[in-house]
Structures are given as structure tokens and as C-alpha cells.
C-alpha positions in Angstrom: -73.2 -24.0 11.7 -73.7 -20.2 10.8 -71.3 -20.7 7.8 -72.8 -23.4 6.4 -76.5 -21.9 6.6 -75.1 -18.9 4.7 -73.6 -21.3 1.9 -76.9 -23.2 1.6 -78.5 -20.0 0.9 -76.3 -18.9 -1.5 -76.4 -22.0 -2.8 -79.8 -21.9 -3.0 -80.3 -18.6 -4.4 -78.1 -19.5 -7.4 -80.0 -22.7 -8.3 -82.7 -20.5 -8.4 -81.3 -18.1 -10.6 -80.4 -20.6 -12.7 -83.4 -22.4 -13.2 -84.9 -18.8 -14.2 -82.4 -18.0 -16.5 -83.1 -21.2 -18.5 -86.6 -20.5 -18.6 -87.7 -21.0 -22.1 -91.3 -20.6 -23.5 -93.0 -23.7 -24.1 -92.5 -25.7 -27.3 -96.6 -26.5 -27.2 -99.7 -24.9 -26.4 -101.7 -26.9 -24.1 -105.5 -27.6 -24.6 -107.7 -24.5 -23.2 -104.3 -22.2 -22.2 -104.5 -18.8 -22.9 -101.8 -16.2 -24.3 -102.9 -14.0 -21.8 -102.6 -16.1 -18.6 -101.0 -15.0 -15.8 -97.7 -16.6 -16.4 -97.6 -15.8 -20.1 -98.9 -12.7 -21.7 -100.9 -10.9 -19.2 -99.6 -7.7 -19.3 -100.6 -7.1 -23.3 -103.4 -5.6 -21.8 -102.2 -4.0 -18.8 -102.6 -0.7 -20.1 -105.7 1.3 -19.3 -106.0 1.8 -23.2 -106.5 -1.6 -24.2 -106.9 -2.4 -28.5 -110.2 -3.7 -29.1 -109.3 -7.3 -30.2 -107.8 -8.0 -26.5 -111.3 -6.8 -25.0 -113.2 -9.7 -27.0 -111.5 -12.6 -24.5 -108.7 -15.1 -24.1 -108.4 -16.0 -27.2 -108.8 -12.8 -29.2 -105.0 -13.5 -30.0 -106.2 -15.3 -32.8 -107.8 -12.3 -34.6 -104.2 -11.4 -35.5 -101.7 -14.0 -35.0 -102.5 -17.7 -36.7 -100.9 -20.5 -34.4 -98.8 -23.1 -36.1 -100.9 -26.2 -34.7 -100.2 -27.2 -31.3 -96.6 -25.6 -31.8 -95.9 -22.0 -29.4 -95.2 -20.4 -32.9 -97.5 -18.1 -34.9 -98.0 -15.9 -38.1 -99.5 -13.3 -39.3 -102.5 -13.5 -42.2 -100.9 -10.1 -43.5 -97.8 -8.1 -42.7 -97.3 -4.0 -41.7 -100.4 -1.7 -42.3 -102.1 -4.3 -44.4 -102.7 -6.4 -41.3 -104.3 -3.6 -39.7 -106.7 -2.8 -42.6 -108.1 -6.5 -41.7 -110.4 -4.2 -39.2 -109.7 -0.6 -40.0 -110.1 1.0 -43.1 -106.7 2.1 -44.9 -105.6 5.7 -44.2 -103.5 5.7 -46.7 -105.7 6.6 -49.9 -104.4 10.1 -50.2 -101.8 11.4 -52.3 -99.2 11.7 -49.8 -98.1 9.1 -47.1 -96.6 9.9 -43.5 -93.5 8.1 -43.5 -93.8 5.1 -40.8 -96.7 3.9 -43.0 -94.3 3.2 -45.9 -92.4 0.6 -43.7 -93.4 -2.8 -45.0 -93.2 -4.8 -41.6 -93.6 -2.0 -38.9 -96.0 0.7 -40.0 -98.6 1.2 -37.8 -96.7 0.2 -34.6 -94.2 2.9 -35.0 -96.5 5.4 -33.5 -99.0 2.8 -32.0 -98.8 0.2 -29.4 -100.3 -3.1 -31.2 -101.7 -4.6 -27.6 -102.5 -1.8 -24.9 -101.5 1.5 -23.8 -101.0 4.3 -21.1 -102.0 6.7 -23.6 -104.9 7.3 -25.9 -105.2 6.2 -29.6 -102.7 3.9 -27.6 -99.8 6.0 -28.5 -96.0 4.9 -27.7 -95.8 8.6 -26.3 -97.4 10.1 -24.0 -98.5 13.4 -26.2 -98.9 13.7 -29.8 -96.1 16.5 -29.6 -94.0 14.3 -27.6 -94.4 11.3 -30.4 -93.9 13.4 -33.2 -91.0 15.2 -32.3 -89.7 11.9 -31.3 -88.7 11.7 -35.0 -89.0 15.3 -36.6 -86.4 16.9 -33.9 -85.4 19.8 -36.0 -89.3 20.9 -35.7 -88.4 22.4 -32.5 -85.3 24.3 -32.9 -85.4 27.7 -31.6 -88.1 27.0 -29.6 -92.2 26.3 -30.4 -94.3 29.5 -31.3 -97.2 27.7 -31.8 -98.2 26.1 -28.4 -99.6 23.2 -29.6 -99.6 21.2 -26.1 -102.6 23.9 -25.5 -104.5 22.6 -28.3 -104.8 19.4 -30.0 -101.3 18.9 -30.8 -99.5 18.6 -34.3 -102.4 16.9 -35.6 -104.6 20.2 -35.0 -102.7 21.2 -38.5 -101.1 18.3 -40.1 -102.9 14.6 -40.7 -100.9 11.6 -39.1 -101.7 9.3 -41.9 -102.3 11.0 -45.0 -102.8 13.8 -47.2 -103.5 15.7 -50.8 -101.9 18.7 -49.1 -97.5 19.0 -49.2 -96.5 18.8 -45.5 -99.4 16.2 -44.6 -101.2 19.4 -43.9 -105.3 19.3 -43.2 -105.9 22.2 -45.3 -104.2 24.9 -47.3 -103.1 28.5 -46.4 -104.5 30.6 -45.7 -107.8 28.7 -44.7 -105.8 26.4 -42.4 -104.8 29.2 -40.2 -108.1 30.9 -40.7 -109.5 27.8 -38.7 -108.3 29.6 -35.6 -107.2 33.0 -36.8 -110.9 33.5 -37.7 -110.5 37.3 -36.9 -107.9 37.9 -39.5 -110.5 36.0 -41.7 -113.1 39.1 -41.4 -109.9 41.4 -41.5 -108.6 40.1 -44.8 -111.8 39.4 -46.8 -113.8 43.2 -45.5 -109.8 45.0 -46.1 -109.8 47.3 -49.8 -106.1 46.2 -49.7 -104.6 43.2 -48.9 -101.4 42.4 -48.6 -99.7 40.7 -51.5 -98.4 37.8 -49.2 -100.9 36.8 -47.6 -102.8 35.7 -51.2 -99.4 33.7 -51.5 -99.8 31.6 -48.2 -98.9 32.5 -44.2 -96.1 30.6 -44.6 -94.4 33.4 -46.7 -94.0 35.6 -43.8 -94.5 32.8 -40.9 -92.9 29.9 -39.7 -95.3 27.7 -38.1 -93.0 25.9 -35.9 -90.1 28.0 -35.2 -90.3 30.5 -32.5 -87.5 33.1 -34.0 -88.6 36.2 -34.4 -92.1 36.6 -32.5 -95.5 35.9 -34.4 -93.3 32.8 -35.4 -91.9 35.3 -38.3 -88.9 33.7 -40.4 -86.9 36.8 -39.6 -87.3 40.1 -37.8 -89.2 43.2 -38.6 -87.9 45.0 -40.8 -85.5 42.9 -42.3 -88.5 40.7 -43.2 -90.0 43.2 -45.1 -86.9 44.3 -47.4 -87.2 40.5 -48.5 -89.3 41.8 -50.7 -88.9 46.0 -50.5 -85.6 46.1 -52.0 -85.7 49.3 -52.5 -86.6 50.0 -49.2 -83.1 48.8 -47.7 -81.6 52.4 -48.0 -84.5 54.1 -46.4 -84.5 51.7 -43.2 -80.5 52.7 -42.9 -81.6 56.3 -42.7 -84.1 55.4 -40.4 -81.8 53.8 -37.9 -79.9 57.1 -37.6 -82.5 59.6 -38.0 -86.0 58.2 -37.8 -84.9 55.4 -35.2 -88.1 55.2 -33.5 -90.2 54.0 -36.2 -87.5 50.9 -36.0 -88.7 50.6 -31.9 -91.2 48.6 -30.8 -93.6 47.2 -33.4 -91.6 48.6 -36.0 -93.2 48.4 -39.6 -96.4 47.3 -37.7 -96.4 50.6 -35.9 -97.9 52.2 -39.0 -98.9 49.3 -41.1 -100.9 46.3 -40.9 -99.4 43.4 -42.2 -102.2 41.7 -43.8 -105.0 43.9 -44.7 -106.3 47.6 -44.3 -109.3 49.6 -45.7 -106.6 52.3 -46.2 -104.0 52.6 -48.9 -100.3 51.5 -48.4 -102.4 49.3 -45.8 -101.6 51.8 -43.1 -103.8 52.0 -39.6 -105.1 55.1 -40.0 -104.4 58.5 -41.8 -101.2 59.9 -41.9 -102.0 62.7 -39.3 -103.3 60.0 -36.7 -100.4 58.0 -37.1 -97.7 61.0 -37.1 -99.7 62.3 -34.2 -99.5 59.1 -32.0 -95.6 59.9 -31.4 -95.7 63.8 -31.8 -98.7 64.3 -29.5 -95.3 65.3 -27.2 -92.1 67.1 -27.6 -89.9 65.1 -29.3 -86.2 65.6 -29.8 -84.6 65.0 -33.3 -81.3 62.8 -34.0 -79.7 66.3 -34.6 -80.6 68.0 -31.2 -83.6 69.9 -32.2 -86.5 69.6 -30.2 -89.7 69.6 -32.0 -92.8 70.8 -30.8 -95.6 68.9 -29.4 -97.7 68.9 -32.9 -100.8 67.8 -31.6 -101.1 71.0 -29.3 -100.1 72.6 -32.1 -103.0 72.0 -34.4 -105.8 71.9 -31.5 -104.6 75.7 -31.5 -104.9 76.7 -34.6 -107.8 76.5 -37.6 -106.4 77.5 -41.1 -104.5 73.5 -42.4 -101.5 73.7 -45.0 -103.0 71.8 -47.9 -106.6 71.3 -49.7 -108.7 69.0 -47.5 -109.9 69.0 -43.7 -107.4 66.9 -42.7 -103.5 67.6 -42.8 -101.5 65.1 -44.8 -98.2 65.1 -43.4 -97.0 62.7 -45.8 -97.5 65.2 -48.4 -94.5 67.3 -47.5 -92.5 64.2 -45.2 -91.1 61.2 -46.5 -92.8 59.5 -43.5 -89.8 56.8 -43.1 -87.0 58.8 -43.3 -84.1 60.4 -46.0 -81.4 62.7 -46.0 -83.3 65.8 -46.7 -84.4 68.6 -43.7 -87.2 67.4 -41.6 -87.5 64.4 -44.0 -89.2 66.8 -46.5 -90.2 65.0 -49.7 -88.0 67.8 -51.5 -85.3 70.6 -51.0 -86.4 73.4 -48.8 -84.2 76.4 -47.3 -83.8 76.2 -43.6 -82.7 79.3 -42.5 -84.5 82.9 -42.6 -82.4 84.0 -45.6 -81.7 82.2 -48.9 -79.9 83.3 -52.1 -82.9 81.9 -54.6 -82.8 79.1 -57.1 -85.6 76.8 -58.4 -83.6 73.9 -56.7 -83.7 74.6 -53.5 -87.7 75.0 -53.5 -88.1 71.8 -55.2 -90.3 70.7 -52.4 -92.7 73.6 -52.9 -93.0 73.3 -56.4 -94.5 69.8 -56.3 -97.8 71.7 -55.7 -97.0 75.4 -56.5 -96.3 77.0 -59.8 -92.8 77.7 -60.2 -93.9 81.0 -61.7 -94.9 82.1 -58.5 -91.4 83.2 -57.5 -89.8 83.5 -61.0 -92.3 85.6 -62.9 -91.6 89.4 -61.9 -94.7 90.6 -63.7 -98.0 88.6 -63.7 -101.5 88.9 -63.5 -102.2 85.2 -62.9 -99.0 83.6 -60.7 -100.2 85.0 -57.5 -102.9 87.3 -56.1 -99.9 88.9 -54.1 -99.3 91.4 -56.0 -99.3 95.2 -56.9 -100.7 95.7 -60.1 -98.8 93.0 -62.0 -95.8 93.3 -60.0 -95.3 89.9 -58.1 -94.7 90.8 -54.3 -94.0 87.0 -53.9 -91.0 87.8 -56.5 -90.1 90.6 -54.9 -89.2 89.1 -51.9 -87.8 85.4 -52.7 -86.0 85.8 -55.6 -83.0 87.8 -54.6 -79.2 86.8 -55.2 -78.4 87.0 -51.6 -81.1 87.7 -49.0 -84.0 86.1 -50.3 -86.8 85.7 -47.8 -87.8 82.3 -47.8 -91.5 81.1 -47.2 -91.0 80.8 -43.3 -90.4 84.8 -43.2 -94.6 85.1 -43.8 -96.1 81.9 -43.4 -96.2 78.8 -41.1 -95.7 75.4 -42.8 -98.3 72.9 -40.6 -101.2 75.5 -39.1 -102.3 79.4 -38.9 -105.0 81.1 -37.0 -104.8 83.7 -40.4 -105.6 82.6 -44.1 -102.9 81.2 -46.1 -100.9 80.4 -43.3 -100.0 84.0 -42.5 -98.0 84.1 -39.3 -98.5 86.3 -36.5 -94.9 86.8 -36.4 -91.9 85.3 -37.4 -88.4 84.5 -35.2 -85.4 86.5 -36.0 -82.8 85.5 -33.6 -84.4 86.7 -30.1 -86.7 88.6 -31.9 -90.2 87.8 -33.2 -90.7 90.0 -35.9 -94.4 91.1 -36.3 -96.2 90.8 -39.4 -99.5 93.0 -38.9 -101.0 92.1 -42.1 -104.4 92.8 -43.0 -106.5 92.0 -46.4 -108.7 94.5 -48.0 -111.3 94.3 -51.2 -108.0 94.1 -53.6 -105.0 93.9 -52.1 -104.0 94.3 -48.2 -101.2 95.9 -46.0 -98.9 94.7 -43.3 -95.8 96.7 -40.8 -93.4 94.3 -40.2 -90.6 95.2 -37.9 -88.2 95.1 -40.8 -89.9 98.1 -43.1 -92.8 100.5 -43.0 -96.1 99.8 -43.5 -97.1 99.4 -46.9 -100.0 98.5 -48.9 -100.5 96.5 -52.1 -103.2 96.6 -54.9 -104.3 94.2 -57.5 -105.9 97.3 -59.4 -103.3 99.8 -59.5 -102.6 101.2 -62.5 -99.3 101.4 -64.3 -98.6 105.0 -65.3 -95.7 106.2 -67.7 -94.1 102.7 -67.4 -94.7 102.7 -63.5 -97.2 101.7 -61.0 -98.8 103.9 -58.8 -97.3 104.7 -55.5 -100.0 103.3 -53.3 -98.5 100.4 -51.7 -96.2 103.3 -50.3 -98.7 104.8 -48.7 -100.1 104.2 -45.1 -102.7 101.7 -44.9 -105.5 101.4 -46.5 -108.7 102.2 -44.2 -111.0 99.9 -46.8 -112.8 97.2 -44.3 -110.6 93.8 -44.1 -112.0 91.1 -46.0 -113.7 87.7 -44.2 -110.5 85.5 -43.8 -111.2 83.1 -46.2 -109.2 85.5 -49.1 -106.5 87.3 -48.9 -104.9 87.4 -52.2 -101.8 86.1 -51.9 -102.6 82.3 -53.3 -100.3 80.6 -55.7 -101.0 77.0 -56.1 -101.3 75.2 -59.3 -104.9 73.6 -57.5 -106.6 76.4 -55.7 -104.4 77.1 -52.7 -107.8 78.6 -50.7 -106.8 77.1 -47.1 -110.1 75.7 -45.4 -111.1 76.0 -42.1 -111.9 73.2 -39.9 
């Protein structure tokens, strides 16, 4: 009996399945029947978002489908997007059309469900991004920089149907970018200097989709920068060896604004403040030397090298890097002694007249003279042991006018200079020779200057610090107090 029951059950199940497989759509439509009846197409409006016509009633299907008499067959009054345009305004009136809308049969239904959907706008995917990436999968390679999930998705920038702008953008760059980055718009429109690529479009440097090098950059900095600034490639190579800190962190953006600035060269500030952003502490250079905390040095002294109130580091130093000592813009002797030649003082002669060091007799090249005897020439212009500028002058700042040192390092010894200015000259009593004086009013007797400079220092009252009588600049090398 048990066996018979099992066989009967299996038989009944088989018959049921067979009838299910043989079930077919009815050949004719019964009067008063509905397409949306439970036993027919009830699932077509089961989603939370239902296409408008299906909300009109059970006979709403006839708005889009045309029945063939009483036969259970249908045709469409129009094909593709034209069917939708019977109710919806055309979305392809602009120059460029989204590719799916060019499909003659499916068109709108490639992205939208024509009946109902679990998603807004009857989308076939949960989000706009998911829908777009189902076709444009290459866009997400490397990760998306713009986190479109947190905004309105791809349609924040792109028109989904048609546009007059390439890539179906809703506006041209940079206006499109400014719609979110309004702070940049203010910076750029109010700046005196604007980076060239900004006017060419943000996509010159940025790729809106790919997260490649941070900030959506097409390449990492400085490689991106040298694509345009090709002449800078050798300097970058030098930086990697000698001024490597500039290639760390923000790199070029450490000193330059990549978009716009009120300062020349798109700098974020004056060169002194930029340099001191690193040199506010002791820094070990690539050659092992320790560079002093320049912020402390500047804070202690009152006279700056140069003609203005602010020390311009870039006037003497190449701010990126080069092969010269301390990245100087021209040759300069590194040691206390150096045989004289015009070439080794190339840096100094950028500002100072060469006659300062090459004319043995002068009444104009410098005020550091005894009568007409050029005392700069006397110290510097020697075939063997010419005293370099550092023997008497500081490079950056000094408590004394004309950047005169209090003392100068000579091995382990700090040689005092002991300079005192007088009305027409001055005196110094350094450790390297006995005290001597000089006077610009010395007279020549029998072809020789008076011996006043060999006497003890003058007892005349010292001058104020603003005039020492040792100038030698093409402009005027009078130093200016802070």
C-alpha cells in the first residue's frame, strides 16, 4: 500500500508539472479581462515606482500597446524612443545624443523599465552610477576620485540623454567644476596671476573619473608639471639629489598654487616666508653640512642683504636646485682664500659692479678706499690668497651696516674684525693684521698716498650705522634697517 501511495504521488506530481510546462498564453482575449489580472501580468506594476500609464487603470496598457482585435497579440503605435515621445518631450534635441537613444528598438528601455521598478526614475539599476558603469566600466579603472555616490552620481556633470558639449557634459570647463568648487572660482577670478592650463580647462591636469595620482591628476607631481615645463626636467633631477625636501609631501604645491595667485610665479607667499617654512630649524644638507636655523638668524640681526625691507632668498639662490654651491645663481668661492678671477665671483657681479674688485685705483667704484686706492681690490684681487667676500661680510644679515661681520671663522679661531666708521673712512683692527685706518680724502704726495691708514685708529666720532663708506653696488648698496 505504501509503495502504491508513493507511485501515485509521483504520478500526480508529474502530471502537474507537465500541465505547467504545456500552459500557453490564451489565443484570444475574453471580454472584460485585464492584462494586469492576477493570473496574467500583475507583476508589471509590482515595484514601488510605477510608470504613470499603469496607474490609470486596468486598461492602461492600450496607451502603449495596440491589441489585434480579440486576438492575444499586440503591436506598438511607434517604435523605440518615438513611442515614449508620444507622452514625453523629446530628449534628443541637442547636438550630441547618448548612444542608447540611437537604438531604434529598445532606446529608453536600455536604462528604464517601461512598467515599474524598485528604483527612482524607473531605472534598471539601483543607482545612476551603477547603471552608467554597467556600460562605461573603463571609467572606474584605478578607482573613482570623485565620490559620486555622495552627490548626485554621474548626472552631476553629465546629461543622461543629450548635450551640446562633448562627453555629454552639462556645462563647459571650468564653469562645470566651479558649480562645486566655488572657492576656486573666487581665488582664480580675483588673482593677479592665473596658471595657463586653468584657462584651457581643468581636464588639462585633472581627470574627473580616475583616482590616479591624488586630486584626480593625470600624473603624479612633478611629472605632470614637467610635461609642460620641459626645461625644468634637469632641475628636477638635481632636486632629487640635492634639494629633495621639495619633492616630498605637496611637492610643487609646497610653494606654488597650481591654479592662481596674487604673487609672481604663482607663489604662495614671498620667497623669504616660503624658505623659512622649512628653514625654521636646522637642516642637514645633502653633503652632510648642517644649515643653521635661518629664522633665528634673521630674528637676531637688523641689516638685510639687498635693497628692500624683505630678504629675497631667490635673488641669490635658485629656489629649486642646481649644481652650484648652496644652489647659488652664480659662482661664488666656498673658502676663506681664493685666487681672484672674474668668473668665481659671478654671483656677486649680478648686482655689484665688477670694477669693485678689478680697479686698483678708483674714485667711484667703491667708498672703501684710501684716497683713490681701492681697498676691496687690495684684499680680494690676489693671485694666491685673495680674501673672499666672506672674510669681512655676512651673507644674509648682520648687526652692522654693509653686512660687516663681528668676527669671521678661520679654522677653530673666530677672528674679530673691530671695524669703526668715521666721517670720511674708518678703521679696523682684526686679528689678521695690526689696526689700520683709511680715509677717502687722503692726498697723493709724490705719487704716493699719505700714510694715515698705517697710524692708530682715528679718534673722530663714529658715524651712524647707515653709512660706512664701503659700498659697491650698481644701484646703491646702502643697507636698510628693519
